[in-house]
Structures are given as C-alpha cells and as structure tokens.
MDAnalysis code that builds the backbone (N, CA, C; Angstrom):
import MDAnalysis as mda
import numpy as np

u = mda.Universe.empty(258, n_residues=86, atom_resindex=np.repeat(np.arange(86), 3), trajectory=True)
u.add_TopologyAttr("name", ["N", "CA", "C"] * 86)
u.add_TopologyAttr("resid", np.arange(1, 87))
u.add_TopologyAttr("resname", ["MET", "LYS", "THR", "ALA", "GLN", "GLU", "LYS", "TYR", "GLN", "TRP", "GLU", "CYS", "GLN", "ALA", "TYR", "GLY", "CYS", "THR", "ALA", "ALA", "ALA", "ILE", "ASP", "LEU", "ALA", "LEU", "GLN", "GLU", "SER", "HIS", "ASP", "PRO", "LEU", "MET", "LEU", "ALA", "ALA", "GLY", "MET", "LEU", "SER", "ASP", "ALA", "GLN", "GLU", "VAL", "ILE", "SER", "GLY", "GLU", "TYR", "GLY", "GLN", "PRO", "ASP", "THR", "GLU", "THR", "ALA", "ARG", "GLN", "TYR", "MET", "ASN", "ARG", "ALA", "LYS", "TYR", "ILE", "LEU", "PHE", "GLN", "GLN", "LEU", "GLU", "LYS", "THR", "ARG", "VAL", "LYS", "ALA", "ARG", "GLU", "ASN", "ALA", "CYS"])
u.atoms.positions = np.array([
    [-5.741, 7.208, 7.610],
    [-6.551, 6.249, 6.891],
    [-5.627, 5.297, 6.127],
    [-5.945, 4.032, 6.200],
    [-5.133, 3.022, 5.522],
    [-5.439, 2.984, 4.029],
    [-4.404, 2.732, 3.251],
    [-4.616, 2.512, 1.827],
    [-5.233, 1.123, 1.649],
    [-5.725, 0.845, 0.459],
    [-6.304, -0.465, 0.187],
    [-5.257, -1.564, 0.380],
    [-4.036, -1.298, -0.033],
    [-2.964, -2.285, 0.116],
    [-2.641, -2.523, 1.588],
    [-2.597, -1.463, 2.387],
    [-2.332, -1.607, 3.822],
    [-3.454, -2.382, 4.502],
    [-4.694, -2.104, 4.106],
    [-5.844, -2.822, 4.667],
    [-5.752, -4.305, 4.319],
    [-5.431, -4.594, 3.074],
    [-5.283, -5.979, 2.617],
    [-4.195, -6.689, 3.421],
    [-3.048, -6.044, 3.566],
    [-1.939, -6.647, 4.313],
    [-2.324, -6.874, 5.778],
    [-3.012, -5.911, 6.377],
    [-3.414, -6.059, 7.777],
    [-4.376, -7.236, 7.933],
    [-5.373, -7.310, 7.049],
    [-6.348, -8.405, 7.123],
    [-5.664, -9.758, 6.953],
    [-4.731, -9.851, 6.025],
    [-4.039, -11.126, 5.796],
    [-3.214, -11.546, 7.006],
    [-2.565, -10.604, 7.670],
    [-1.800, -10.994, 8.854],
    [-2.709, -11.266, 10.039],
    [-3.834, -10.562, 10.131],
    [-4.747, -10.747, 11.271],
    [-5.604, -11.994, 11.122],
    [-6.140, -12.213, 9.919],
    [-7.107, -13.289, 9.704],
    [-6.573, -14.465, 8.891],
    [-5.472, -14.248, 8.183],
    [-4.983, -15.283, 7.277],
    [-5.750, -15.288, 5.969],
    [-6.622, -14.303, 5.786],
    [-7.425, -14.116, 4.580],
    [-7.986, -12.699, 4.655],
    [-8.785, -12.329, 3.670],
    [-9.396, -10.996, 3.716],
    [-10.714, -11.034, 4.485],
    [-11.136, -9.865, 4.939],
    [-12.446, -9.764, 5.592],
    [-13.546, -10.130, 4.599],
    [-13.334, -9.830, 3.330],
    [-14.326, -10.186, 2.304],
    [-14.506, -11.702, 2.222],
    [-13.428, -12.443, 2.401],
    [-13.533, -13.910, 2.383],
    [-14.340, -14.400, 3.588],
    [-14.160, -13.769, 4.718],
    [-14.941, -14.141, 5.907],
    [-16.404, -13.773, 5.689],
    [-16.642, -12.593, 5.108],
    [-18.020, -12.177, 4.814],
    [-18.705, -13.164, 3.875],
    [-17.975, -13.658, 2.886],
    [-18.536, -14.648, 1.962],
    [-18.894, -15.933, 2.701],
    [-18.019, -16.375, 3.590],
    [-18.313, -17.574, 4.387],
    [-19.549, -17.341, 5.249],
    [-19.698, -16.138, 5.776],
    [-20.883, -15.801, 6.575],
    [-22.156, -15.878, 5.731],
    [-22.087, -15.366, 4.518],
    [-23.252, -15.391, 3.632],
    [-23.659, -16.816, 3.288],
    [-22.679, -17.696, 3.171],
    [-22.947, -19.084, 2.798],
    [-23.317, -19.960, 3.992],
    [-23.128, -19.433, 5.185],
    [-23.377, -20.208, 6.399],
    [-24.837, -20.091, 6.825],
    [-25.392, -21.210, 7.284],
    [-26.746, -21.194, 7.827],
    [-26.741, -20.810, 9.298],
    [-25.591, -20.926, 9.943],
    [-25.484, -20.632, 11.370],
    [-24.135, -19.977, 11.662],
    [-24.081, -18.645, 11.586],
    [-22.822, -17.939, 11.775],
    [-22.142, -18.231, 13.117],
    [-22.916, -18.424, 14.160],
    [-22.305, -18.695, 15.463],
    [-21.623, -20.058, 15.486],
    [-22.206, -21.024, 14.789],
    [-21.550, -22.327, 14.690],
    [-20.297, -22.247, 13.818],
    [-20.312, -21.375, 12.835],
    [-19.119, -21.144, 12.018],
    [-17.992, -20.616, 12.906],
    [-18.316, -19.651, 13.764],
    [-17.316, -19.106, 14.688],
    [-16.837, -20.183, 15.661],
    [-17.768, -20.981, 16.167],
    [-17.392, -22.050, 17.101],
    [-16.462, -23.051, 16.423],
    [-16.734, -23.353, 15.164],
    [-15.867, -24.261, 14.424],
    [-14.463, -23.703, 14.277],
    [-14.374, -22.407, 14.059],
    [-13.055, -21.776, 13.946],
    [-12.299, -21.829, 15.266],
    [-13.023, -21.669, 16.362],
    [-12.369, -21.785, 17.674],
    [-11.896, -23.217, 17.913],
    [-12.675, -24.184, 17.453],
    [-12.243, -25.586, 17.553],
    [-10.987, -25.825, 16.714],
    [-10.956, -25.227, 15.528],
    [-9.769, -25.339, 14.680],
    [-8.554, -24.740, 15.384],
    [-8.751, -23.619, 16.059],
    [-7.655, -22.990, 16.807],
    [-7.145, -23.932, 17.892],
    [-8.062, -24.583, 18.589],
    [-7.655, -25.540, 19.629],
    [-6.816, -26.664, 19.036],
    [-7.227, -27.146, 17.872],
    [-6.498, -28.246, 17.223],
    [-5.057, -27.859, 16.913],
    [-4.883, -26.669, 16.329],
    [-3.519, -26.298, 15.951],
    [-2.665, -25.917, 17.151],
    [-3.300, -25.489, 18.237],
    [-2.548, -25.205, 19.466],
    [-2.093, -26.497, 20.134],
    [-2.939, -27.527, 20.064],
    [-2.649, -28.774, 20.779],
    [-1.393, -29.456, 20.270],
    [-1.094, -29.257, 19.016],
    [0.067, -29.927, 18.455],
    [-0.142, -31.414, 18.239],
    [-1.391, -31.851, 18.307],
    [-1.704, -33.270, 18.151],
    [-1.223, -33.821, 16.810],
    [-1.213, -32.975, 15.788],
    [-0.821, -33.425, 14.451],
    [0.517, -32.837, 14.011],
    [1.317, -32.411, 14.958],
    [2.611, -31.807, 14.652],
    [2.924, -30.716, 15.654],
    [3.795, -29.839, 15.283],
    [4.168, -28.734, 16.159],
    [2.978, -27.798, 16.378],
    [2.784, -27.303, 17.603],
    [1.739, -26.295, 17.818],
    [1.993, -25.073, 16.936],
    [0.949, -24.536, 16.367],
    [1.051, -23.400, 15.450],
    [0.249, -22.238, 16.019],
    [0.880, -21.438, 16.842],
    [0.172, -20.356, 17.514],
    [-0.252, -19.251, 16.550],
    [0.498, -19.036, 15.479],
    [0.128, -18.000, 14.506],
    [-1.183, -18.350, 13.812],
    [-1.322, -19.570, 13.364],
    [-2.567, -19.992, 12.718],
    [-3.712, -19.981, 13.729],
    [-3.448, -20.399, 14.941],
    [-4.480, -20.373, 15.985],
    [-4.955, -18.943, 16.224],
    [-4.017, -18.004, 16.267],
    [-4.371, -16.590, 16.459],
    [-5.269, -16.111, 15.326],
    [-4.961, -16.511, 14.100],
    [-5.773, -16.096, 12.958],
    [-7.177, -16.708, 13.017],
    [-7.282, -17.984, 13.398],
    [-8.604, -18.597, 13.572],
    [-9.408, -17.843, 14.630],
    [-8.772, -17.492, 15.730],
    [-9.480, -16.773, 16.792],
    [-9.910, -15.392, 16.321],
    [-9.060, -14.715, 15.553],
    [-9.436, -13.405, 15.018],
    [-10.617, -13.515, 14.056],
    [-10.638, -14.581, 13.245],
    [-11.780, -14.784, 12.344],
    [-13.062, -14.993, 13.157],
    [-12.972, -15.798, 14.198],
    [-14.144, -16.055, 15.041],
    [-14.624, -14.758, 15.694],
    [-13.698, -13.944, 16.180],
    [-14.084, -12.666, 16.782],
    [-14.738, -11.753, 15.751],
    [-14.210, -11.730, 14.544],
    [-14.803, -10.931, 13.477],
    [-16.265, -11.332, 13.275],
    [-16.514, -12.624, 13.204],
    [-17.874, -13.126, 13.011],
    [-18.763, -12.742, 14.186],
    [-18.265, -12.919, 15.392],
    [-19.055, -12.569, 16.577],
    [-19.394, -11.080, 16.592],
    [-18.434, -10.233, 16.252],
    [-18.697, -8.790, 16.233],
    [-19.679, -8.421, 15.117],
    [-19.606, -9.097, 13.977],
    [-20.572, -8.851, 12.907],
    [-21.991, -9.204, 13.377],
    [-22.119, -10.331, 14.050],
    [-23.429, -10.759, 14.540],
    [-23.930, -9.825, 15.632],
    [-23.041, -9.375, 16.501],
    [-23.421, -8.432, 17.553],
    [-23.931, -7.127, 16.947],
    [-23.265, -6.650, 15.917],
    [-23.696, -5.415, 15.264],
    [-25.076, -5.590, 14.624],
    [-25.321, -6.737, 14.004],
    [-26.656, -6.997, 13.436],
    [-27.720, -6.962, 14.520],
    [-27.423, -7.543, 15.669],
    [-28.361, -7.562, 16.791],
    [-28.636, -6.142, 17.283],
    [-27.587, -5.338, 17.369],
    [-27.756, -3.946, 17.824],
    [-28.594, -3.140, 16.838],
    [-28.360, -3.333, 15.547],
    [-29.134, -2.621, 14.531],
    [-30.602, -2.994, 14.632],
    [-30.888, -4.274, 14.769],
    [-32.289, -4.720, 14.896],
    [-32.940, -4.145, 16.154],
    [-32.186, -4.099, 17.235],
    [-32.722, -3.540, 18.484],
    [-33.061, -2.062, 18.318],
    [-32.198, -1.335, 17.627],
    [-32.462, 0.100, 17.383],
    [-33.677, 0.272, 16.480],
    [-33.803, -0.575, 15.473],
    [-34.961, -0.473, 14.562],
    [-36.252, -0.783, 15.291],
    [-36.233, -1.750, 16.180],
    [-37.426, -2.136, 16.935],
    [-37.783, -1.114, 18.001],
    [-36.817, -0.310, 18.413],
    [-37.064, 0.702, 19.453],
    [-37.837, 1.895, 18.899],
    [-37.818, 2.074, 17.596],
    [-38.492, 3.230, 16.992],
    [-39.972, 3.017, 16.815],
])
C-alpha cells in the first residue's frame, strides 16, 4: 500500500496534478466528456510543437488526465446499470 506521500508523488508525475484536482474540475464541469476531449486536444497541441518544442511529457499527463475522467465516467455508468438491474 502506498503512503500518502507516495500517492501524491505518483499522481503528480502521472497527471501533472493530484487526482483531487481532476475531481474538482469534474465537479465544476457541465460535460465531463467534453472536458476529457479538451484535454486530448491540449495533448495534440503540445505534441505538434506548433508553439515551440514538442513536449511529450506534458502531452502524456494530459492524456492520463483524460483517461482518468473517462474511467470515472465509465464507473458511474456501471454503478447506475447495477442499480437499475435490481
């Protein structure tokens, strides 16, 4: 089991922020899937190098944030499906 510090460090290297920060953005978003799509667009921008050197590390973090959001939404869908099955 990871310590709180290890979890924090892992989230920062994976997402460039904490999972709590992503959760807050999700709560404030009216359309979580569009939030994820926007992050993927941001990843494309930094990969393209249109505004400087391509930044694959930042692109990776944007993609990880988008995946986090997609998995959160998928889990909500699964929970609702299980509740409706009863």
